[in-house]
N, C-alpha and C positions, 0 to 999 in steps of 0.2 A: 332658550325657552325653558321656563320652569315646568317641572313635572306636575301632573294633576293630583288632586286629592280624591280618594274614593270614599263615598258615603255608603255605609252598609246598614240600612234599617232592617230590623226584624219586624215583619209585617204584623205579627200578633202583638207587638209592644208599641210601636210607633203607628198607632191606628190613624189612617188617613195621611200618613207621612207628613204630619204637621211639623214635627221637630226637624226632620230631614230637610224639608223645604225652607224652614227658618234658617238653618245653618247654611244651606246652599246660597240663600240671598246674602247672608253675612260674608261668605267667602267671595262672592261676586263683587261686593263692595270693597273687599280687600284686594281686588285684582287677581284673584286666584280662580283657576278653572277646576271643575269637579265633574265626576261621573257617579251615577247612582247604581249600586250593585246590591239589590235586595238579598237579604239572608232569610230564607224561608224555613220555618219549622215544618215538619212533615204534615201536621194537621192544619196548617194555616193556608187558606186559599190565596192564590196570586191576585194582586190588585190589578184590575184591567187597565188602569192608567199607566202601569209600568210593564205592559206586555210588548213583545216584539223588540224593536230597536231601542225602546225607551229604557229597557232593563238590561244593562250590560252584565256579562259574566265576570265574576270577581277574578277568577284565574286568568282570564284574557287581559285584564287591565293592570295586573300587578307589576309587570315588567316596565311600565311607564308611569308608575305611581310614586309619589313622595311619602304619602301617609294614608292610612285607612282610619276612618272615624266610624265607630259602630254605635248603633242606637238600639239598646235592648239590655239584656242581662249578661251574666258571665257566659252563658251558653252561646250567645252571639259572638262574643270575643273569642271563644274557643273555636268556633267555625272559621272566623277570620284568621286566627293564629295558624290553624292547620293549612290554610291556603297560602298564607304569606310567609311561612317559616323559611321556605327555600329561596325567597327573594330578599329577605332582610328588611322588608318594609315595616316601619313602626306603626303601632296601633294605638289610637286614642279612643277610650271607651266612655260613652255617655250612658249612665245607668238609667234604664227605664224598666228594669226587672225587679227582682227581689232583693237579695243581699247585695249583689254587685261588688264583691271584694276586689275584682280586677279592674273595675271601671275607675277612671280618674275623676270624672265629673258627674255631678247630679244635674238634673234638668234645669235647676235654677242657676247653674254655673256656666251655661253654654257660651256666655259672652267671652269667657276665657279662651275660646277657640280662636279669637282674633290674634291672641299671642302666638298660638301655634301656626297660624297663617303667616306670621311675621318671623318665623323661625326662633321664637323665644320659648324654648322648651328644652327639657332634659330627656335622656333616654335611659331606661332601666332594662337590662337584659335579664331574662328569666330562663333558667335551664329547662330542657325538655328531656323526655325519655324515649328510647327506642325499645320496641318489643319484638321478639322473634318467637313464633310458635314452632316447635320442633316435634315432628311425628316420625317415628321409626328412623331416627337419625338424620332426617332431612328437613329443611325449612319448608313449612307448609303455609306460613303467613308472616308478613312483616307489617309493622305499624309504628306510629309514634304519637306522643301525647304531651300536652302542656300541663294538664292537671294530674291525670292518673291512668294507670292500667288496672282494670278490674277483672278478677276471676270470680265467677259466681255459679252456683248450681241453679238449675231450673226448678225452683220450688222444693228442692230436696237437699239434704246435707251431702257435702262432698268431702273427700279426704284430700288434704294438701300437705306437702312437705316443702319447707322453705329452706333455701340454701343461700349463703353469701360467699361468693368465690369458691364454690364447691364444698364449703363447710356447712354442715346442717345448723340451721337457726332454730327451727321447731317443726313439729308435725302435729296436726290436729284435724279433727272433724268439725265442720261448721258450715256457715252459709257461703264463705269465700274469703277473699283477701283483696286489699287495696294496696297497690304499689304507687306511691304518690311523690310528686315533686314538692318543694316548699310552697309553690304557688297553689298546688292542689291540697295542701294540708288543711285548708279551711273549707274544703268541700266534703265529699263522701268520707274521706279518711277521718275528719273531725267528727262527723256524725256517728262513725263506728267506734269512737273512743280514742282516736289517734291524737297526737300532740299538734299544737299550732306552732309552725315554724316560720320565721321571717322569710318572706317570699324571695328576697334577693340572695338568700343563702344557697349553698350547693350541698344538698343532702338527698338521700333516697329514704322515704318513710314507708315502712312495711306495717300495715295495720290489719290484723285478722278481723273478720266480720262474724260476729255471733259465734265465737269458738265454744265448743262444748267441753270446756275445761277452764279452771280458774288460773292455770299456770301460764297460759299463752298471753303475752303482752306485745304491744307495738314496739318496733325498733326504729331508731333513727341511725342510718348508716352514712358513711362518707360517700361522696358522689362517684368515686371511681370504682365502687364495689359492683360486682355483677350479681344481681339477684335472680335466682332460678326457682321456679315453682313447679313441682311435679304433682300431677293430678291423679288421684285414685289409687287405692290399695284394696282395702276391704270393701269399700262402697264404690260401685261402678256407675254412679248416677251421672246423668248428662250435665255438662257444664258449658260455659261460654266465656270468652274473653272480649273485652271492649276497651277501646282507647278513647278517652274523653267523652264517654257516653255515646259514641257513634256505633258503627256497624257491630253487631254481635257475631263473633266467629266461634263455631263449635269447637269445643275442646274434649278430646276423648281420653279415656282411662289410659295412663301411661305417657301421655303427652307432657312436654316440658315447655314452660314459657320462660324465656330469658329476657330480663329487663336490665338496661344499662343506660348511663348518661348519653344523651344524643349529642352529635356535633351541631345540631340545629339549636337555635335560640329564638325565643319570641322577644321582640323589642317593643316595650310599652312606653308611650309618651307620658311624661310627668310635667304638669303645669302648676299644681298647687304645692303647698308645703305641709299638707296633711300627713301625719305620720301613720305608719302601719298600726301602731298601738292604738292610736285614736280611732282609726277606721275599725279595728276589731271591736272596740268598746261601743262604737256607734252602731255597727251592723248587728252585733249580738245582744244589744240592749242592756249592757251592764250598768250604764248610767246615761243620763241625758246628754 
């Protein structure tokens, strides 16, 4: 018996679940079974039609799933990636959000899902990052990310010292720093002035955020480098760490955040022959 396909609509994007239902009907005609696991944004109300048994929990379904199809933006894919990374279940994104760099399909391309239902697709593996918050020599928090690990101050400048394998990279005062994967290079890191890196590459991108000096620049490091960020020297302002924009974890003066390549990977479904370069041009509006 074939494994099921999980449909993950973001309720604030696929309003009324019209696209989810359309794809569900398509899969049924292809002889495939599916289950709907809504991905909710914090400020989006649950749809009463998917309450109770009608709305399955994503984590509970992944062990029996062949593929996850998301309907939303990159944030929806990130939610699915965090849940599915330990299961190795590939993700196919249908972009119903903004830029949608990670999504494979636009809404007018959903007919291509029939190819996915017939196993006619490729898989692209994306590296992830592990993060460890160390306080007084002990691990205080562990997390992981597909896009980035962010350290930021709470509306005030913070002091940061960056290390690569114990060797100092730079120290500066500023709003914070982004430690990103190539997948995350087109997200917050890019907005902060970081480079765009091919998403299938294996690198760690370190991008300062609003550094109060002209000398601090972004760095692109090899993937086996261990990046450490020490928080606070002269300025003891409150700071936080977040992975893929999720839970904010308080970071105190003297804490160290260690970031390294994870053993986890996110597997993305590829159906089209659209190149990354073309996608960047289309998403960033450089040319029609």
